N, C-alpha and C positions, 0 to 999 in steps of 0.2 A: 519680601522684607517689611514684616510685622515684627512690632518689637508683643515676647512673649510681659508680661508688668510684673506678674503678683510673683515670680522666685526669679527675672533678672534684679544684678548684684544689686545698685544702687534703690531702685525702688524697692522691693522688699520690705512689706508693712505699712504700703503707702498706698496698697492695692489690697482688693477683698480677695480671694481663694477662685478660682479661675472655676464655670461653671461651663453650662450648657449653655445659656443664656449667654454668659460671659464669656467664649474659653479661654481670655487673654489675660483673662481676669478686668472685673468692676473696678468703676474708682468708688470713693469713699469719707467721705467730710472729715477736716480738722479734727482731732481733739485735743492731746500734747501735741508738741512741737513734734519735728520728725515722725510724728503722724498721717493717714490721710493728704489722700492726693490735693491736685492741685486747682480745680473744679466743683464747683458742685455736685454733690451729685448723686441727681434726679436730671439733671442737665445735662451734664456727658453723663451717663447711662442712657441715655435718650441716644441721643448722634449716637455711641458709639456701637450699639443697636443694630448699625448699617453697615459698619463695617465689619460688624463679627456675620456678618449674617453674609455677604462677599466669601472669607472665605468658608462658612460651614457650605457652599453651594448648594442652597435650596435644593436640592434631589433632584436643580439639571447637572451643575457634576460632581465630581467627586471634593471632599473636604480639604484644606489646603493647611496644612499643621505652618504655626512662625516660624519665618526661616533666623530672626533675633536679628535682621540688618534693620536700617531705618531704612522708611520709604522713601524713593526722592522724582524727579519729575526722569519719565526712562528707564525706572526702576520698581518697579508698584508689585507690587504680590498682589493687594489691595484690586488694581487696575486690572492689571492682566485677566484676574477670578475676574472680573467684569464680563471680559470680552469675551472667557469663554465660556458664562455665564447662555452671551445675549445669544452667540454663534449657535447655541444648544437648543437656545428656542427656538431660533429662524429654523434649522436644520432639524425639532421636529416635527415630524408629518401630524398635518388634522384630523385626518384621519383616526385618527390614535387616540383621540378622547372621542366618547359617549353625547349621545345627539350627532354626533357629523352627517353633514346629509351629502348624500356625491353620486354621481353617476356611472356607470362600468358601461360596459356589455358583455361582462361575463354574466355564465347562468346565478341562477340562486342560491346553488346549491354549493358557488367555488364558493361563491360571496358569503356563504353561511360562515362558512366552514376559516373563516375571518373576522368576522362577529358582527357581521352587515345581517341585517335585515331589508325583503325587498319590501318597496312602497306602493301602491294601492292606488289608480281613480278614488275608488270607493272607501266606506271603511277600515277598515282592517284591527280584530284588538291582539293583543299577545297578553300573556300571566306575566301580572306585578309582579311576585316570585321570581319568575322562570327570569325576566329582564326587569332584576330590583333598579340594577345600575342604571337603565336607562329611564323606569317611571320615575326615578328620582330626581333627572333630569326635568323631563315634559310633562309630565307629574300625567294629571289626567282631564290637559286641554280638547282633548279629540275625541274625549267621549270614556264611560266605563260600564262594563259588560260584563260583571258576578265576576268578579275578583280578576279581571282585565282589564283591560287602559286600550283606548284608539293612540292610532301615530297619524300619526300629518300625513293624510292626503295627498294626490300626485296630481295633475294635469295633465295628460299626452301632449305632445305635444307633434302638431299636427293641425294644418288648415285644408281649408276643402282645393279639393284638385278642381281648375279653372281649364286645365289645357286640354281631357279631351270631354269626345261629345257625344255626346248619348248617354254620358252617366247618371243625370237627372231618377233619383229609384220616386216613385211610387209613396206618399202615407195617407190608406186612409181614415178620412175620418168616420168618427162615429153617424153613420145615416139612422135617420129614422122612415122615414120613407122614401119614393127612389125617386130625385129631381129636388128634395127637399132641404140639401145639403150644399150652401158653398161658406163656404170660409173666406172670413174679412180680415183676419187679425192675430196675426202669434207670436207666442213673447216665452223666452226661457229661463228661469234657475239658473245663472249658474255655481249652485255652493252644490247642489241639490238635484239637477238636474232634469225634473221637474215642467212638462211642455205643459202647455196651454193655447189655446183656441176661442177663436169667439165668428159666433155662427147665427149667418142673418139674413135669411129666405123668409120663408114664410111668416118662421117662429123664430126670436131672440135668445140663441142659447152662449151656453158659454161650458169648454172641457175641459177635463186636466187631463196629463196623463202624470203619475207617480212617480217622478225617477225616470224618467222614460223609459219606462217598461209598463207590461201590458196591456189593457184594456182600457182607453176610454172614459174614464166618466164624468157623468153631468154633474157642473156646479150650480147649486141652485141661488137662481140670481131673480128669481118672487117678488122680492121687495122692490121691482124698480120695475120702475115703467118705462119697460126701452120701444123703437119705434127702428133703430138700423145699429146694431152695435158695429162703429167699423174701423176702430182705434183702439189698443192694448197696448200697457206696458205692462213692468212688474216691479215693487218695490221689495227687492227679499229682505233687507236688513231689517225692515217695518214690515213685514207678512201682508202686504197689501198689494192691491190693484187699480190701475186707472184705466177708467174704461169712457171711452167717447161717443157720444148717442151722437149723427148727426143728421139724425131725423124727428129730434127730439129738441138738436140745436143739448146737451145739455153733457156734462165731463160727470161721473163715480167716481170716487171714491172708494172701494168695500174691503174689506175682508178676505184670506182666503177662501173661506169656507161661503163665504156668497152676502154676507151681511152686510147693510150701509154703512159707513161710514159719514160721507156729507155726499151731497149732489149741489153742483157748481149752473144754475142755467146763467140760460142766455147765450152759450158756445156755443160758438156754429165749428167744428169743432172735424179739423182732417183727420190732424194725425196728433202722437201724445209719444214722450219719452220723460224720462226719469233722471235726475244723477242720484245712485243713487248713497255717497256716497257725504253730498248735501240734503237729501231729501226735496229737493228743489224739481217741479218736477212744466219741464218744457210743453206749451200746447202753440200747434198753427190754423189759423185758419184763415180760406179765401173766395173769403164771399162773406157779405152785409158790411156794416160800418165799420167794424172793427177787422181788418184784415193784417196779416204778419202771425209774426213769432212772437211767444206773449211766456210769460214764468210762473210759476205760482208758489216763490221760495215757502217755506217751512212752519209749520208754524200749527206747537205739541196744546194747544187752548183755545184758539177760538178759527175759525174759516177764513182766508183773510184775499179780496176778491183778484187777480187775474191780472198782472201788470205788464204790456209794452214794451216790448227787450228794442227799444228807441238806437233808432241810427242806423235800420236799413235803408242800403240804397239807394236811394228815390231814384236815379239817375236810370234806376233802370227800372220802371214803376210795373211792367209785363210780366216781374219774374214776383211775383208774389207767392210766399214760403207755402206748403202746401206737406212737402214730407219732411220728417225732422228724427233728426239720430243722437244721440249722446257717446261719448266718446270716456267707458268709465274711468279709467286709467288717472284722466285727464279733466273730464268735465265737458270741452271746449263742445260744443253745438253746431250739431252741422243740420242741411236746409237744403232744397232740392223743388224746387220752383219749376210750372206744368215746361215749359219753357225749356226745364233743361241747364239750366242756370244754376251749377251746388256751392255755397259761398258760409263759411264757418266762419266763428266766435267765439271768442277764447271764456269759458265758464266764467271769472272775473267781472270779466267786458258785461256780459248782459247784464251784470246789476250797477254797471252807471252810466249818467245818462246818454254820453253815444260811444254807442256801442262800436269798435270797426269793426268789420261785417268784411274779409276778401276771399275772395274766389278759390278753390281748390282744385284738383283734378287738373287735365289738360285737353283746358277744351271745355268745349256745353256736351251732356249727356244726349248722345247722335240721334236722329231719328230720320226714316228715309225721308222722310221730308215734312215739314212745319213740324211744330214744336212733339216732344215724344208725350207728354203727359205722365206724368210723375206718379208711378203708381208702391214704390218703397224706396225706401233709405235706409242703410243699417253698417255702423261699423264694426270690424274684425276687430278688437281690441288689442289682440296680442298681435299684430302686424300690420293692422292701419288702412286697412284695407280699407274702401267703401265696395259699395254692390249699389246698384241701384236699379231696381225695376221700369220696364214703359208700358203702356197702354199700345203703342204703336206699336205694330209686330210684335209685340208678344218679348218684348227682351229682356235678358238680362244683365246689366255689359257691369264688369270690373276695372276701379281705380287701382293697379297692386301700392299700396302704400299712401295711398289720399293722397298723389299727388303727381299720379305720370298719365297716359292719350285711354281712354275709360275702350276700354278690348270687354264684345263681345263674347259670353261665351258657350251658348246654344241655346238656338231657340226654343220650345221649351216644344207640349203635345201638340201639334199643329190643329187649326181650329178651335179651339179651348185659350180664347184672348183674356184680355184688359185682369190682368193680374191684380189682386186686391193688395196683399202684403207681403213684405221683402224682411227676412228678420235672421241673422249670424247666431247661431245657437252657441255659445260659446263654451257650451260644456265639452262635449265632442267636436264642436271645429268646422261644423257644417251647415250647410246657407239651403237655409225655406224656403220658399214660395207659399203663396196661398192663392189657388185659384175658383172663383165662384162657378155659378150653377150657368148653363148654357144654355139649358133648354130644359122643359114641362121633363122631359124623362133622365136628362144627362144631368146628375149630381155632382154640384162642382168635389172639387177636393186638392191634395199639396201634396208639394216632390219636395226633397230633400236632395243639396247634393253634399254626396258622402265622403268625410274628410283623406287626408292621403298623409299615413302614419312617415312626417319628417326626419326623427331618428330613428329610423330602424333597427330592433334591439338592443334598445340602450336605458335602459333602467332605470328607476331612483332606487337606494338606500339610505340606509340610517346604521349610525353603529351604534351598537344593542349594549 
């Protein structure tokens, strides 16, 4: 019920002729009596453009011709056409739009016939010419390579399998000579899969396995005076490493190539981790005059001192934190004491005068008797599982979701005690533990608990 104004009897001459922009005729100004519309031309045409667009359908529904009847409540061509457009918009599959990402258990070959490209965990490049529409949407933000552009990578839906004993797999370290290897600390890059470990026995060394494949490569840290490299954390956003030297009481900030950025002295560091989003470093000290959890807020210009995170529960003075881990999603900081108590503080609280710590896990990390001794603490950013390793019994415990009873996974290799470090590898979902040398003729080593595919057969695809 819309009027064709430019041809309807009483309005002839008062409207401009219909065109694509104004199919019912557009407003025009008065020039002589009996000529011109009844409102200002530009104002009215701007208003009229909306109603004309409804009748046009905007490509969602068919164009509707005016029926020459006056619209009224309950009988409106404009309103009916608007509802039709909304229905069409809702019913339109988002999968028809270029760049849409979905998951399917169908085969890549079948999905390709529907115009979908499989996404990989690592880099995958496709032709800018062949997939020009997709390139126009995502560009080269995921890399480019000789006329090809990168597709967004995906992470597998995996997590370590804690339920089956005996699935720990040994990862051989770079062993320069028998009895000399003693892995002390681990770090993993969740973006590119780089694996790092610090070794400190007769010689202190740093090793890298690029992308998690190939051989361990020694990183030159000769510019540092190292004594006992016992803590390691990675800041992949700034391509830096933080190294704690418990023997020299120093904290080193270095580039990936081993060049020194800054050294913080008189830091009796036990463990270190970084909230990468903010660049804030957290350090635990469990001896000397300065014990507790400390933070180092990022400064791009000058070194700043470590500051204590106040509010550590004084009602449990024996629970001096010795292990620390940061949830990279939330920034929450979790600490474990030698007596098995585990506490957490929100990242925002760490900046307050009195931070509020609260216990996590259902009870303390257990031990056969006495204190378990904290040797490692790590959090899975995906499912929030906490894992803790103990010196007593050489055990690894899991608190599912970080709020359940601590469950023993499985003892490691019998006879090799005192695990040095425990870390989730978020790149592949595995859980790693570093073990020291147990004698002059026995090298230390590392073990990993491989991830189990949770959504086996389901792949990610992008509409081309």
